[in-house]
N, C-alpha and C positions, 0 to 999 in steps of 0.2 A: 696787105704781105699776102704771097702765092701761096694757095694749099698744096703745089703738088712736090710731090718728095724730091728731097737733093740731088742731082745725078752727079757724077762724076764724067771726065772724060777720060780716057786709052791716051798710050804716047802717041798716038798717030791720032791726035783731035778730036775722035769718032766720041758719041756721048753714050757713055757708059750708063749703067743700071744704079738706086740707088744704093747708098756706099751698103756693107754687111753688119750686122753686130756683131761686133769681137766677141763679145759675153758666151754667147751660144758655141761659137767656134770653140771658144778656152774649154769650156765646159765640155764639149764634148770629146777634145785630149785629155780633160784632168783625166789623172787616170790609168790612162793610155800608154805602158813603156810603150820603147820603140820595138816594132810587131817582128821586126830581121830577129831580133836578139834575143826577145822571145820563142821565134822558132829555133833558132840554132841551140839553145838551151835546152829545151824541151827535146830534142831531135838525140842531140848528145847525152844526155841522159838517157832516154832510152835505146839507146845502142851499148852505154853501160849496163844495164838491165839484159840486152839480148843476148852479146859476145858472152858474157860468164856463163849464160845457159847453153850457149853451145860445145863446150867448152865442159862442164858440167856433164853434160848428155852423153860424151865421148865417152865418159869412164864417173860411173852416178858414183862408185861406190869411192875411189880416190882419185879424185881430178888436179890437176896442180896444187890449189891452194888449199889443202885435206891440214895442209901441216899447220896452218893459220889458224883453220876450224879448229883442234885438236887442243893448242894450246888458249885460245881461246877458252873455249868451252872447260878445259880445268881450272881458268880464274875465277869463271862464274858455278866452282863448286858448291860453295854454301859457305853455313848451316842456311838453309833457304827457311827463316821463320824471320819472327818481328818486322820492322818498319817497312824492308825490303819485298817481306813477301806480300805485306798490305799495297804496295806501289808496286807492283808484278800484278795485283792483283785487279785491281780499279785500271791499270792499261791494258789489261789483257781482257777487258770489258767492254772498254770503250773502241778497241781495236777490232771484236766484236758486233753483238747485239745494240749496245750501245753505237758503236761506229755505222750501222744502217742507220738508225733512228734520228741522229741527227741530218745526214744530209733529206732523208725523206720529210723531218717539221721544215726544212729552210724550202723545201718544194712547197710543198703544202703555203706555208707564209708568201710564198713568190705568187704562186696560181691565183689568192683571197686578192694580193695586191694589183695582178693583173700584169706582170712584167713576165710575157711570155718567151721574152729572148732568154731571161735570167732563167729561169726558168727551164731552159731547152738547154743552154749551156750546162747546169748543173745534173740534168738527165742525160744527156750525150758523156759528160766524162764517168761521169759515177759508173755507168754503164759499159762505158767502153775500158775505162781503167780495172774494173773486179772484174768482168765479164769477159770481154778480149783478152786484155796485156796478162795480168795476175794467173788467170784460170788458163787460157791459154799456156803460159809456159808453163805450169804446175804441169798439165797433160807432155809438153812437150819433154820436159824433163824428168819429174817422178823420183825423184833423186831422196833416196831414206834420209829419214829426221836423226839426230841424237836418239841415243837409247833412254829409254826409260822419263819422257815428258813429264811434268807438274801438273800439265793442265792436260786439256781436252782435243785432241786434233784432228786433222784431215788428211788426208793420202797428201805427198807431194812436198818438200821441205824449200824447194825454190820454186820461185822466190816467197818472202815473206808477205803473206798477206796481211797480218796488222800493220806493219810497218809501211808498204804500201797506201793502204786506210789511212795514214796517220797521215803520208806527206799528201795523198790527193785532200784530204779535209781543210790544209789549214792553206792550197792553194786556191781551193773553190769558196773558202769561207770570206777569204783576205780580199779576194776579187769580188766579194758580192755582196759582202755587209762591212767593210771596213775604209773608212778613207782612206783613200790616198795620200794623204799627209801623216797619216799612223801607219800606213802600210812598214816601213823602214823596221819599226818598234812591232807589229807581229811578224813580221820575216825570222826576225832574229828569237822570238818567243815559241815558235812556230818549226825552228829546226832544235829549238832543246828540248820539245814537244817528241818529236820525229827521236832526236837522241834516245831519248829516256823510252821510246815503246821498243827503238833497238835493241836494248842493253834489256829490258825485260823478257825479250823473247830469248835472248840466249842464254839469261839467267833461268827463264821455267824450264829451260835445255829443249827447246818445244821449235829451236831450229838453230842451223851454223850462222857463225857472225855473217859470213858470204850470205846468206840470205837476206838475211834482214837491209844489207848494204844494197843487193839487186830491187829491194821489193823498194825503198824509198827510193828507189832511183826510177823505177818504174810507175811508181806512186805520183811521183813530181812532174816526174818528161808527161804522164798523159795530162795532167792537171794545165801544164804552160804550152802544148800541143793547142791544147780545147779552147783557153784563153787565145793564142794567137787568131784561131780561126773565129772564134765570136768576139772580141774585139771593140773592131768596129761598130758592129750591133749593138753592144751593151752600152758604149757612148752615145749612141744615137739616141739608146733607151734612156740611160740618166739623161739625155739633155732633153729629151718630152718630158719629162717627169718634174725636173726643174722649173721648164716652162708652164708646165698645169699649173705647180704651187703658187710661180709666184702670180701668176693670171687670178687662183682662189685666191691668194694674199690682196691684190688689188680690187677685185669685186669687193671684197669682205668691207673697206669701210666706204666703197662708193653706197 
């Protein structure tokens, strides 16, 4: 029996190369959604954050949707105590100091495991989302916050940095840590988490409702655009890691 690899022929009768293994191709495609849909969704979400910012900037004291924000703030009147207070306090920490520690911890884990592409994706999305988009819009708009916030806040109410952090974390952790087969449940749970964060920011009178909507759109939009940019490289990195694990498992019994 010949030891040469089996070759294939082209439609014109010319010999082709050895047949490609379908496994690696499938692994590279697993978890990589349609890239065009990612880009379109991410850009639409970013537009949904930027356009309201321009509207608010034209009249920060009384934008066209201020009536909606005022009515929602009345619904969030209180009393501010009990289980709601505990939940809002925990979410405030997650969107603030703890929210910064989570991506830092994941980044260190990725570096230890030498997943350089994943680490670059996480770093680029986090810096781009928080420093460029959210802080850029805050300085551009500089909208006054609701009166008497119940937590310490910085300048600029629009957009909500906590809502942006929550949405961005959902996308990043879903891409990096959640298997593709389980992502649908993750997205549903993540949406509930982001909505809870949006509620907490308005319940604490730290933001107007439209601030939180724009923040969530900005965070998710940055995450999806970064996923679109890094998607092929992430798939190749996962395929290489899978091949290395397979080779190590095969070498063990031998």
